[in-house]
C-alpha positions as CSV (number, residue, x, y, z in Angstrom):
1,M,131.8,99.3,78.9
2,S,134.3,97.2,76.5
3,N,131.8,95.1,74.4
4,K,128.1,94.4,73.6
5,R,128.0,91.5,76.0
6,I,129.2,93.4,78.8
7,L,126.8,96.3,78.0
8,K,123.6,94.0,77.4
9,K,124.4,92.6,80.5
10,S,124.6,96.0,82.6
11,L,121.4,97.0,80.6
12,N,119.5,94.0,82.0
13,E,120.4,94.1,85.1
14,L,119.5,97.7,85.5
15,V,115.9,97.1,84.2
16,F,115.6,94.3,86.6
17,D,116.7,96.2,89.4
18,V,114.1,99.5,88.4
19,V,111.6,96.8,87.9
20,D,112.0,94.7,91.5
21,E,112.2,98.1,93.4
22,C,108.9,99.3,91.3
23,Y,107.1,95.8,92.6
24,Y,109.0,96.6,96.3
25,I,107.4,100.0,96.8
26,Q,103.8,99.1,95.1
27,A,104.0,96.0,98.2
28,L,104.9,98.8,100.4
29,D,102.4,101.5,99.4
30,S,99.6,100.5,97.0
31,S,98.7,104.4,96.1
32,K,101.9,104.5,94.2
33,E,101.1,101.6,91.7
34,K,100.3,104.0,88.7
35,A,103.6,105.9,89.2
36,T,105.7,102.8,89.4
37,E,103.7,101.1,86.6
38,K,104.7,104.1,84.4
39,L,108.4,103.6,85.3
40,I,108.5,100.0,84.6
41,D,107.1,101.2,81.0
42,E,109.4,103.6,80.6
43,A,112.4,101.0,81.5
44,A,110.9,98.3,79.3
45,T,110.7,101.0,76.1
46,F,114.2,102.2,77.3
47,Q,115.4,98.5,76.9
48,D,114.0,98.3,73.4
49,S,115.4,101.2,72.0
50,I,119.0,100.4,73.4
51,L,118.8,97.0,72.0
52,S,117.5,98.3,69.1
53,R,120.7,100.9,69.0
54,M,122.8,98.6,69.8
55,K,122.3,96.1,67.0
56,K,122.3,98.8,64.3
57,S,125.4,100.5,65.8
58,R,128.5,100.1,63.8
59,G,131.2,101.9,65.0
60,K,133.0,103.0,68.4
61,A,131.4,106.6,68.6
62,E,128.0,105.0,68.3
63,F,128.9,102.9,71.3
64,R,130.1,105.2,73.2
65,A,127.1,107.4,72.8
66,I,125.0,104.2,73.7
67,V,126.9,103.9,76.8
68,L,126.5,107.6,77.9
69,D,122.4,107.3,77.1
70,L,122.3,104.4,79.6
71,E,124.4,106.2,82.0
72,K,122.1,109.0,82.0
73,K,119.4,107.0,82.0
74,A,120.4,105.1,85.1
75,D,121.0,108.2,87.1
76,H,117.2,109.3,86.0
77,F,116.1,105.8,86.9
78,V,117.5,106.2,90.3
79,T,116.4,109.8,91.2
80,S,112.7,108.6,90.6
81,L,112.6,105.4,92.4
82,N,113.9,107.7,95.5
83,A,111.4,110.1,94.9
84,L,108.8,107.4,94.8
85,N,111.0,106.4,98.6
86,A,110.1,109.8,99.7
């Protein structure tokens, strides 16, 4: 990701996808509501923390670290959602 605008867009898309998938899982199986609500809260908290870090970042090294954290967390969300769908 080459700039903050693209990173923000990717972050927002990730959070939207997680929330959308959680609501879909809730519609199919209401017994997973607590787990999906927890995942939604985690996604919102993650979004806030990344946006805060982006605002404070000053150099390319900090920006690269944020991008790596975003990629790791995206993998975490995919794994969590797959576990809920199983």
